C-alpha positions in Angstrom: -147.8 -36.3 162.0 -145.8 -38.8 164.5 -146.6 -41.8 162.3 -145.7 -39.7 159.0 -142.3 -39.3 160.3 -141.7 -42.6 161.3 -143.0 -44.4 158.4 -140.4 -42.5 156.7 -137.6 -44.3 158.4 -138.5 -47.6 157.2 -135.8 -49.4 155.1 -138.6 -49.2 151.8 -137.9 -45.5 151.9 -134.1 -46.2 151.0 -135.3 -47.3 147.3 -136.4 -45.5 144.3 -139.9 -47.2 143.5 -142.8 -44.8 144.1 -146.8 -45.6 143.7 -147.4 -42.8 141.2 -144.2 -42.4 138.7 -146.1 -40.1 136.5 -145.6 -37.5 139.6 -142.0 -37.0 138.7 -143.3 -35.6 135.0 -146.2 -33.5 136.6 -146.7 -30.3 138.5 -148.1 -30.5 142.0 -150.6 -27.9 141.5 -153.1 -28.1 138.3 -151.1 -26.3 136.0 -152.1 -27.5 132.1 -149.3 -29.7 130.9 -148.1 -27.3 128.1 -147.6 -24.9 131.0 -145.5 -26.9 133.1 -143.3 -28.1 129.9 -142.9 -24.6 128.9 -141.8 -24.1 132.9 -139.2 -27.1 132.2 -138.2 -25.9 129.3 -137.6 -22.6 130.3 -135.2 -23.8 133.8 -133.5 -26.3 131.9 -132.5 -23.5 129.1 -131.3 -21.0 131.5 -129.4 -23.1 133.7 -127.6 -24.4 130.6 -126.8 -21.0 129.4 -125.7 -20.2 133.3 -123.3 -23.2 133.2 -121.8 -22.1 130.0 -121.4 -18.8 130.9 -119.7 -19.3 134.2 -117.4 -21.8 133.0 -116.1 -19.3 130.3 -115.8 -16.4 132.5 -114.2 -18.5 134.6 -111.5 -19.7 131.6 -111.1 -16.2 130.7 -110.8 -14.9 133.9 -107.9 -17.5 134.7 -106.3 -16.9 131.4 -106.1 -13.0 131.7 -105.1 -12.7 135.3 -101.3 -11.5 136.0 -98.9 -13.5 137.4 -99.6 -14.9 141.1 -97.9 -16.8 144.1 -101.9 -18.3 144.3 -102.5 -21.7 142.4 -104.6 -21.2 139.6 -107.3 -24.0 139.5 -109.0 -25.9 137.0 -112.4 -24.9 136.8 -113.8 -28.1 137.3 -112.3 -28.3 140.8 -114.6 -26.1 142.6 -117.6 -27.5 144.3 -119.6 -25.0 143.2 -119.2 -25.9 139.6 -119.7 -29.4 140.4 -123.0 -28.7 142.1 -123.9 -26.7 139.0 -123.4 -29.0 136.8 -125.7 -31.3 138.5 -128.3 -28.9 139.1 -128.3 -28.3 135.0 -128.5 -32.2 134.6 -131.4 -32.2 137.1 -133.4 -29.6 135.1 -132.7 -31.1 131.4 -133.6 -34.6 132.6 -136.5 -33.3 134.7 -137.6 -31.8 131.7 -137.1 -34.7 129.5 -139.2 -37.0 132.3 -142.2 -34.4 132.0 -142.6 -34.4 128.2 -142.3 -38.6 128.0 -145.2 -38.6 131.0 -147.1 -35.5 128.7 -146.7 -38.5 125.7 -147.5 -41.4 127.5 -150.3 -39.2 129.0 -151.8 -38.4 125.7 -151.9 -42.0 124.5 -153.5 -43.4 127.8 -156.2 -40.6 127.2 -156.9 -41.6 123.3 -157.1 -45.3 124.5 -158.9 -44.7 127.7 -160.8 -41.5 127.6 -161.5 -40.3 131.4 -164.9 -38.9 131.9 -164.6 -35.3 133.9 -167.5 -36.9 136.7 -165.7 -40.4 136.6 -163.2 -42.0 138.5 -160.2 -43.3 136.4 -159.3 -47.1 136.3 -155.8 -46.6 138.7 -158.6 -44.2 140.8 -160.6 -47.0 141.4 -158.2 -49.8 142.4 -156.4 -47.0 144.8 -160.0 -46.5 146.6 -160.2 -50.8 146.8 -157.0 -50.4 148.4 -157.9 -47.7 150.7 -160.7 -50.0 151.8 -158.7 -52.2 152.6 -156.5 -50.5 154.9 -159.0 -49.0 157.2 -155.9 -48.1 159.6 -154.9 -45.7 157.2 -154.1 -42.3 158.9 -156.9 -39.7 158.0 -154.3 -37.4 155.8 -153.1 -40.4 153.8 -157.1 -41.5 153.3 -158.0 -38.1 152.1 -154.9 -38.3 149.3 -156.2 -41.6 147.9 -159.8 -40.7 148.0 -158.7 -37.4 145.9 -157.7 -39.9 143.2 -161.2 -40.2 142.0 -160.9 -36.7 140.6 -160.2 -35.8 136.7 -158.3 -32.1 135.9 -158.0 -31.7 132.1 -157.3 -35.2 131.4 -155.5 -35.9 134.2 -156.6 -37.6 137.5 -156.3 -36.1 140.6 -153.9 -38.4 141.9 -151.7 -37.5 139.0 -151.5 -33.9 140.2 -150.4 -34.6 143.8 -148.2 -37.4 145.4 -149.8 -39.8 147.3 -148.4 -40.7 151.0 -145.7 -43.0 151.8 -148.1 -45.8 153.0 -149.4 -46.6 149.3 -145.7 -47.3 148.2 -146.6 -50.9 149.2 -148.5 -51.2 146.2 -146.1 -49.6 144.0 -145.4 -49.6 140.3 -141.7 -49.9 139.2 -140.7 -46.3 138.4 -138.9 -45.8 135.0 -135.0 -45.7 135.3 -135.1 -42.2 134.2 -137.3 -41.0 136.6 -134.9 -43.0 139.2 -132.3 -40.6 138.0 -134.2 -37.4 138.0 -135.2 -38.1 141.3 -131.5 -38.8 142.5 -130.5 -35.7 140.7 -132.8 -33.9 142.2 -132.3 -35.0 146.0 -128.6 -34.0 145.5 -129.1 -30.7 143.8 -131.9 -29.8 146.6 -129.2 -30.2 149.4 -125.7 -29.0 147.6 -127.3 -26.1 146.1 -128.2 -24.6 149.4 -124.8 -25.6 151.2 -123.0 -23.9 148.1 -124.9 -20.6 148.8 -124.2 -20.8 152.8 -120.3 -21.6 152.3 -120.1 -19.1 149.8 -121.6 -16.4 151.4 -120.7 -17.2 155.2 -117.1 -17.8 154.4 -115.7 -16.8 151.1 -117.8 -14.2 150.0 -116.3 -10.2 150.2 -118.6 -7.6 149.8 -116.0 -5.4 148.5 -115.6 -7.4 145.4 -119.1 -6.7 144.5 -120.9 -10.0 142.5 -121.3 -10.7 139.1 -123.6 -12.4 137.0 -121.8 -15.7 137.2 -121.4 -15.7 140.7 -125.0 -14.6 141.2 -126.1 -17.7 139.1 -124.1 -20.3 140.5 -124.4 -19.1 144.2 -127.0 -17.5 144.5 -129.9 -18.3 141.7 -129.3 -21.9 142.4 -130.8 -22.0 145.4 -133.8 -19.9 144.5 -134.3 -22.2 141.4 -134.4 -25.6 143.5 -136.4 -24.3 146.4 -139.2 -22.7 143.7 -138.3 -26.7 142.4 -139.5 -28.0 145.0 -143.0 -25.9 145.5 -143.9 -26.5 141.8 -143.2 -30.5 141.2 -145.2 -33.1 142.3 -142.2 -35.1 143.0 -142.4 -36.9 146.4 -139.3 -36.4 148.9 -137.8 -39.3 151.1 -136.0 -38.3 154.2 -133.8 -41.3 153.6 -132.7 -40.1 150.2 -130.4 -37.7 152.2 -127.8 -40.6 151.3 -127.6 -39.5 148.1 -126.3 -36.4 149.1 -123.6 -38.0 151.5 -122.3 -40.2 148.7 -122.0 -37.0 146.4 -120.0 -35.0 149.1 -117.9 -37.7 150.0 -116.7 -38.6 146.2 -116.1 -34.5 145.9 -113.9 -35.4 149.5 -112.0 -37.5 147.9 -111.4 -35.9 144.9 -110.2 -32.8 147.0 -107.9 -34.9 149.1 -106.6 -36.2 145.6 -106.0 -32.9 144.0 -104.6 -31.5 147.1 -102.0 -34.1 147.4 -100.9 -33.5 143.7 -99.4 -30.2 144.8 -100.5 -29.2 148.0 -103.2 -26.4 146.6 -105.6 -25.5 148.4 -109.5 -25.2 146.7 -111.2 -23.6 149.6 -109.2 -21.7 152.5 -110.5 -22.2 155.9 -113.3 -24.6 154.7 -111.6 -27.9 152.5 -107.7 -27.5 153.8 -106.2 -30.8 154.1 -102.9 -29.2 155.5 -105.4 -28.8 158.8 -107.4 -32.1 158.3 -108.9 -31.5 161.8 -110.8 -29.2 161.0 -111.4 -30.2 157.7 -113.1 -33.1 158.7 -114.8 -31.4 161.2 -116.6 -28.8 158.7 -117.1 -32.3 156.9 -119.2 -33.6 159.7 -121.0 -30.1 159.6 -121.7 -30.2 156.5 -123.2 -33.7 157.1 -125.3 -32.7 159.8 -126.5 -29.5 157.5 -127.6 -31.8 154.4 -129.9 -34.2 156.7 -131.3 -31.0 158.4 -132.0 -30.0 154.8 -133.6 -33.1 153.8 -135.9 -33.0 156.8 -137.0 -29.4 155.6 -137.5 -30.4 152.1 -139.7 -33.3 153.3 -141.6 -30.7 155.9 -142.6 -28.6 152.3 -143.5 -31.9 151.0 -146.0 -32.3 153.5 -147.2 -28.5 153.2 -147.5 -28.9 149.8 -150.2 -32.1 149.9 -151.9 -30.0 152.9 -152.3 -27.0 151.0 -153.2 -28.9 147.6 -156.0 -30.8 149.7 -157.5 -27.5 151.4 -157.9 -25.6 147.7 -158.9 -28.4 145.9 -160.5 -30.8 148.2 -163.4 -27.6 147.9 -164.0 -29.0 144.4 -165.4 -32.2 146.0 
């Protein structure tokens, strides 16, 4: 495990290429492709509905509210809506990537049919690579060797991502899969951060919770955790810098927004009239994002471990 962690901090893991690009449109588990596509469609459809509903509800509330000394903000001034917009884009693009991978798989299957008992060409190449690297850790070997199995027209390698060491031989990842990966990295961290800040500092139990609030402050985290369990998408610890860039962009936006009329978007959390506490909280968010990324990496490794325990019985 120490070797796995150490390998994560190599410079190549800042990049967005991966040994098996098809994993971005595949389930970690041996789901039939139509089932995975339905899952992707449902998630994309529901998050789009929830986003439209939340924005419409916010606009209606702001227009019907009584005159107040409190400033009225544009609905897109809130980090919550930024993050849910990213979440919606993530699920939509993940659905598109799954469809593209399914189409490519069908074309490939028609051209290069794979027998249930025989390894694929890709698996043979991966096995040869394994022989050339006798120093690879045992868990990495089992990951590569598992490529020789097939599942419903898919090789087992298409159901489970390889470990980081295989990226030395990596194919180029399509641009749309890279976008999907970046959005997944950002929303995986930001969803938990939004939920934590809202229920930890902003939520008032006496006010209750609406469907809109539940969607954008609670179910967002549930959805992204489920997605990290279901998807075969890999996780890289160093990709936390995607979230840091996203947070920095919002931080600059909030400063500009505050500078126009001194309106505070989030009291006690993001108040530029007290820059010291605001910077301190933002540094805390930076640390939290890193901890979350490490947690997702641990979940990724757990996925691989459970997959091996379940499906290696078929060998």
